[in-house]
C-alpha positions in Angstrom: -12.7 -42.1 0.2 -10.8 -45.0 2.3 -9.4 -43.5 5.6 -6.8 -46.0 7.1 -5.2 -46.2 9.9 -1.5 -46.3 10.8 0.2 -49.1 13.4 -1.3 -52.1 12.9 -3.3 -51.8 10.0 -0.4 -51.0 7.4 2.7 -50.7 8.8 4.1 -54.4 11.2 4.4 -51.6 14.6 5.5 -54.2 16.2 8.4 -55.3 14.7 9.7 -51.4 14.7 8.2 -50.2 18.0 8.3 -53.3 20.4 12.6 -52.7 19.5 12.6 -49.2 20.9 10.4 -49.9 23.9 12.7 -52.6 24.8 15.3 -50.7 24.4 13.7 -47.9 26.6 12.7 -49.4 28.9 16.3 -51.1 29.5 17.8 -47.4 29.4 14.7 -46.7 32.3 15.4 -49.7 34.2 11.4 -50.2 33.6 9.5 -53.8 33.3 8.0 -54.6 30.7 5.3 -57.2 29.7 3.7 -58.8 26.9 0.8 -57.7 28.2 2.4 -54.0 28.1 3.2 -54.3 24.9 0.5 -55.1 23.5 -1.0 -52.3 24.9 1.7 -50.0 23.7 0.9 -51.1 20.0 -2.2 -49.5 19.4 -2.2 -46.7 22.4 0.6 -43.9 23.3 4.3 -44.4 25.5 2.0 -41.5 27.6 -0.3 -43.7 28.7 1.5 -46.8 29.1 3.4 -44.9 31.2 0.3 -44.1 33.5 0.6 -48.1 33.7 4.0 -49.2 34.3 5.4 -46.5 35.9 2.7 -44.3 37.6 4.8 -42.1 40.3 7.8 -42.0 36.9 8.0 -37.8 37.6 6.7 -36.3 34.4 9.6 -34.8 33.8 11.1 -37.8 32.9 8.1 -39.3 31.2 8.5 -36.7 28.6 12.1 -37.2 28.1 11.4 -41.0 28.0 8.6 -40.6 26.0 10.7 -38.1 24.0 13.5 -40.6 23.2 11.6 -43.8 22.6 10.1 -42.0 19.5 13.3 -40.5 18.0 14.9 -43.8 18.5 11.5 -45.6 16.7 12.2 -43.5 13.8 15.6 -44.2 13.5 14.4 -48.2 13.5 12.0 -47.1 11.4 13.9 -46.2 8.5 16.4 -48.7 8.3 14.1 -51.6 8.8 10.3 -50.7 8.9 8.1 -52.8 7.0 4.2 -52.6 5.8 1.5 -55.4 5.9 2.1 -57.9 2.5 -0.3 -57.2 0.3 -0.4 -53.4 1.5 1.7 -51.7 -1.4 -0.6 -53.9 -4.2 -3.5 -52.1 -2.2 -2.5 -48.7 -2.0 -1.3 -48.2 -5.6 -4.4 -50.2 -7.3 -6.5 -48.0 -4.9 -4.7 -44.3 -6.2 -4.8 -45.9 -9.9 -8.7 -46.1 -9.4 -8.0 -42.8 -8.5 -10.0 -43.5 -5.2 -8.8 -40.2 -2.5 -6.9 -41.7 0.4 -6.1 -40.3 3.9 -4.4 -42.0 6.7 -6.0 -40.7 10.4 -3.2 -42.3 13.1 -2.2 -41.7 17.1 1.4 -41.3 16.1 3.3 -38.0 15.8 3.6 -36.5 12.5 7.3 -37.2 12.6 6.5 -41.0 13.4 3.9 -40.8 10.4 5.8 -39.0 7.8 8.7 -41.3 8.5 6.7 -44.9 8.4 4.9 -43.3 4.4 8.2 -41.9 3.2 10.7 -44.8 4.1 7.9 -47.1 2.5 7.6 -44.7 -0.5 3.5 -44.0 0.2 3.4 -40.6 1.1 2.4 -39.8 -2.8 -1.1 -42.1 -2.1 -2.5 -39.8 0.7 -4.0 -36.5 -0.3 -4.7 -36.0 3.5 -2.6 -37.2 7.0 -3.5 -36.5 10.5 -1.6 -36.9 12.9 -2.1 -37.6 16.6 -2.5 -33.7 18.6 -2.1 -33.3 21.9 -5.6 -32.7 23.5 -7.4 -34.4 21.2 -9.2 -37.8 20.5 -9.2 -40.4 17.8 -12.8 -39.0 17.0 -11.9 -35.5 16.8 -9.3 -36.0 14.5 -11.1 -38.0 12.5 -13.9 -35.7 12.1 -11.7 -33.6 11.2 -10.6 -35.4 8.9 -13.6 -34.6 7.2 -14.6 -31.7 7.6 -11.5 -30.0 5.3 -11.3 -32.6 3.2 -12.4 -30.4 0.6 -13.2 -33.2 -1.6 -14.7 -35.2 0.9 -17.3 -37.5 -1.2 -20.5 -39.1 -0.4 -19.1 -42.5 -0.4 -16.6 -43.4 2.5 -15.1 -45.8 4.6 -12.3 -46.2 7.4 -9.9 -49.1 8.1 -8.6 -49.8 11.6 -7.7 -52.9 13.9 -8.8 -51.9 17.6 -11.4 -50.0 19.7 -10.0 -47.1 19.3 -10.3 -46.8 15.2 -13.8 -48.3 15.5 -15.1 -45.9 18.5 -13.8 -42.8 15.8 -15.7 -44.1 13.2 -19.1 -44.4 15.3 -18.8 -41.2 16.3 -18.2 -39.9 12.8 -20.8 -41.6 11.4 -18.0 -43.3 8.5 -18.6 -46.6 7.8 -15.5 -49.7 9.7 -14.0 -52.4 8.1 -11.2 -53.9 10.7 -8.5 -56.0 9.9 -7.8 -59.2 11.6 -3.7 -58.9 11.3 -4.0 -55.6 14.2 -3.5 -55.1 17.2 -6.4 -55.5 18.8 -9.2 -57.0 16.7 -10.1 -59.6 19.4 -12.4 -56.8 21.3 -14.4 -56.0 18.2 -14.9 -58.7 16.3 -18.4 -59.0 17.0 -19.2 -54.9 16.3 -17.7 -54.7 12.6 -17.2 -56.5 9.1 -13.4 -58.3 9.5 -11.7 -59.0 7.5 -8.4 -61.8 7.1 -6.9 -60.6 3.8 -5.6 -58.1 2.2 -7.7 -59.5 -1.2 -10.6 -59.6 1.2 -10.2 -56.1 2.7 -9.8 -54.6 -1.1 -12.8 -56.3 -2.7 -14.5 -54.5 0.5 -13.6 -51.2 0.0 -15.2 -51.4 -3.5 -18.1 -52.9 -2.2 -18.2 -50.3 1.0 -17.3 -47.3 -1.5 -21.0 -48.1 -3.1 -23.1 -49.2 0.0 -22.3 -45.8 1.3 -23.4 -44.1 -1.8 -26.7 -45.9 -0.9 -26.8 -45.4 2.5 -26.5 -41.6 2.4 -28.6 -41.8 -1.1 -31.9 -43.1 0.9 -31.2 -41.4 4.1 -33.7 -38.7 3.7 -36.7 -42.0 2.4 -39.6 -42.3 4.4 -39.6 -45.8 6.0 -40.3 -48.6 5.2 -38.9 -48.1 1.9 -37.5 -50.6 -0.8 -34.7 -51.0 -2.5 -35.0 -52.8 -5.8 -31.4 -54.6 -7.1 -32.0 -56.2 -10.4 -29.9 -57.4 -12.8 -29.3 -59.8 -15.6 -29.1 -63.5 -14.6 -25.6 -64.3 -12.7 -24.4 -60.4 -12.3 -23.7 -61.5 -9.2 -27.7 -59.7 -7.3 -27.4 -62.3 -4.8 -24.3 -61.7 -3.1 -24.3 -58.3 -4.0 -27.6 -58.0 -2.4 -25.9 -59.9 0.8 -23.7 -57.8 0.7 -25.3 -54.9 1.4 -27.8 -56.1 4.4 -24.9 -56.8 6.2 -23.2 -53.7 6.1 -27.0 -52.2 6.9 -26.9 -54.2 9.7 -24.2 -52.9 10.5 -25.1 -49.2 10.4 -27.3 -50.0 12.7 -30.4 -50.5 10.5 -33.5 -53.0 10.2 -33.3 -54.7 7.5 -35.3 -57.8 5.5 -34.3 -59.7 2.4 -36.3 -61.1 -0.7 -35.5 -63.1 -2.7 -37.4 -63.0 -6.7 -36.7 -66.4 -6.7 -38.7 -67.4 -4.2 -41.8 -66.3 -6.3 -40.9 -69.0 -9.4 -44.7 -69.8 -10.9 -45.2 -73.4 -10.8 -43.6 -76.2 -14.0 -46.5 -76.6 -15.5 -47.0 -72.7 -16.4 -44.1 -71.6 -17.0 -43.1 -75.1 -19.3 -45.9 -73.4 -21.2 -44.7 -70.9 -23.4 -40.3 -71.3 -24.0 -40.0 -68.2 -25.8 -37.8 -65.4 -24.2 -41.6 -63.6 -24.0 -42.9 -66.3 -21.9 -39.9 -66.6 -19.9 -40.7 -62.8 -19.3 -44.2 -63.4 -18.9 -44.3 -67.0 -16.8 -40.9 -67.8 -15.1 -42.4 -65.3 -12.3 -45.7 -64.5 -9.8 -45.5 -61.3 -10.0 -48.7 -60.6 -9.1 -48.2 -62.6 -5.3 -45.0 -60.4 -5.2 -47.0 -57.3 -6.2 -48.8 -57.9 -3.3 -46.8 -58.5 -0.5 -44.5 -54.8 -2.0 -48.2 -53.4 -1.5 -49.1 -54.2 2.7 -45.3 -53.5 3.0 -46.1 -49.7 1.8 -48.9 -49.6 3.7 -47.7 -50.7 7.2 -46.5 -53.3 9.4 -46.1 -56.7 7.8 -46.0 -59.9 9.7 -46.7 -62.6 8.1 -46.0 -66.0 6.4 -46.3 -67.0 2.7 -46.0 -70.0 1.4 -44.1 -69.6 -2.0 -42.7 -72.6 -4.5 -39.6 -75.2 -4.0 -38.2 -75.4 -7.3 -36.7 -78.9 -6.2 -40.3 -80.5 -5.4 -42.7 -78.0 -7.5 -44.7 -77.2 -4.7 -45.9 -75.2 -2.2 -43.6 -76.0 0.3 -41.3 -73.1 0.8 -42.6 -71.4 4.0 -41.4 -68.1 4.4 -41.7 -65.5 7.2 -41.8 -61.5 6.6 -41.9 -59.4 8.7 -41.4 -55.5 8.6 -41.6 -52.5 10.9 -42.0 -49.3 10.2 -38.4 -48.5 10.2 -37.5 -51.3 7.9 -35.0 -51.6 5.2 -36.8 -54.4 2.8 -34.2 -55.2 -0.1 -35.6 -57.1 -3.2 -33.4 -58.2 -5.8 -33.9 -60.8 -8.3 -34.3 -60.4 -12.5 -36.5 -59.0 -14.8 -37.8 -55.8 -11.4 -38.6 -53.1 -13.0 -41.6 -53.9 -14.9 -45.4 -53.7 -13.7 -46.7 -55.0 -11.6 -44.0 -54.2 -9.4 -41.7 -51.4 -10.8 -44.1 -48.7 -8.5 -43.1 -50.0 -5.2 -39.5 -49.6 -5.9 -38.1 -46.3 -3.9 -34.0 -46.8 -4.4 -33.1 -48.8 -7.6 -29.9 -50.1 -7.9 -28.6 -52.2 -11.5 -25.7 -54.6 -11.5 -24.5 -54.5 -15.0 -22.6 -56.9 -16.6 -22.0 -57.7 -20.4 -23.3 -60.6 -21.6 -19.6 -63.2 -22.2 -19.8 -62.3 -18.6 -23.0 -63.4 -18.1 -22.8 -66.8 -19.7 -18.6 -67.0 -18.3 -20.5 -67.3 -15.0 -23.3 -69.7 -16.4 -21.0 -72.8 -17.4 -19.2 -72.1 -13.7 -22.5 -71.5 -11.6 -25.1 -73.6 -13.3 -23.8 -76.4 -15.6 -21.8 -78.4 -12.8 -25.2 -78.6 -11.7 -27.9 -78.8 -14.7 -25.4 -80.1 -17.2 -23.8 -78.6 -20.4 -26.8 -78.1 -22.7 -27.9 -76.3 -20.1 -26.1 -73.2 -21.4 -28.7 -73.6 -24.1 -31.2 -71.7 -22.3 -29.4 -68.8 -21.9 -28.3 -69.0 -25.6 -32.4 -69.6 -27.1 -34.0 -68.0 -23.7 -32.8 -65.8 -21.2 -30.8 -63.5 -22.9 -33.0 -63.0 -25.5 -35.6 -61.8 -22.6 -32.9 -59.6 -20.9 -32.7 -57.9 -24.3 -36.0 -57.6 -24.4 -36.7 -56.5 -20.6 -33.8 -53.6 -21.2 -35.1 -52.7 -24.5 -38.9 -52.6 -23.1 -38.4 -51.2 -19.8 -34.9 -49.4 -20.2 -33.9 -50.4 -15.7 -30.8 -48.7 -16.2 -31.8 -45.4 -17.4 -34.2 -45.5 -14.3 -32.0 -46.5 -12.3 -31.1 -44.4 -9.1 -27.5 -46.3 -9.1 -25.6 -48.4 -11.6 -23.0 -50.8 -10.9 -20.4 -52.0 -13.2 -20.2 -55.6 -11.2 -18.1 -57.7 -14.2 -14.8 -58.3 -11.8 -17.3 -60.0 -8.1 -13.9 -58.5 -6.4 -13.9 -55.1 -7.5 -17.3 -53.4 -8.6 -17.8 -49.3 -9.1 -20.7 -47.2 -9.9 -21.2 -45.1 -12.3 -21.3 -41.6 -11.9 -23.9 -39.6 -13.3 
């Protein structure tokens, strides 16, 4: 489920809210400074009046808030706009049958005016407005508790410290949008996107990462997650995103790249067949020894690994694993002896071999030349086909992710 804040996340509140506020402040002879206007964008009229008119009688404050609300709703119905790209994002999520909800701090009438005026009301299965006396954290908790089809995978999108606090209080992953009104206060505490295409990509990734987090929740630590797939399937990028996600969620992590455990050129080139690639490309015994130590207890050691460019063991890597560490191991040909027994949770990134070749052309040809593609055709892809048939990594994985589109991964439901 994707849960959105409304103001500053989906809706351009400043264009209608500030117009109504200035009109009301003029009518009530109240001075409102630019910083007060900014404050109003991610709070309520009641809180703003406590700040700019602390001596205003309660009855007058109530009338001011009521008149402000209905004037703003009038303006919304005339000129209200969503941020650029948001309508298309919502339509795409809806087309992919991803449940969506709004948890905002505006009134029921206000939120309904926005979503009906912009014709997006049918996208949201749940709409939770502000209720007097309840915090945003409490309203988000109510949504999560009452949503009958709330899946394991979930993410909250917002733009302020109120949104981030609600997500943290409810244990929900959070994405911040840079175009919002309170983003400065949360820039160092959350994953922040700069535009809607970035947001779309991160939503699809976070839904998968959220499912992985739920899947490993009760596993004994230190635990080892494997991320496998054929060449160019996106293992490094996916692993990096997962590690960043887990770090924001408060986990201690360590990344291990199988590419760091290559055998020297003399060993790798001793058998140029597909079978030789499987048997001789990597020093699986050295990696298995490290994984065995990790499973046995805390580790703090340096290993001299191969530098592929110089073909020397000058790549010095420090591996530090505590009792609560989540270790992410990414690379090809993972789920086979002697490595396979050490993985607590297996992920497989699935792409077609046509897509693998297309990515190889983009990634490897500029560096190694056009002839490098022949290695994929003659060796790498045949080796992967042998591996897929002999070791059935997809069938034995906890999660299989279709990663043919980097920006829109999705998992196959078992």
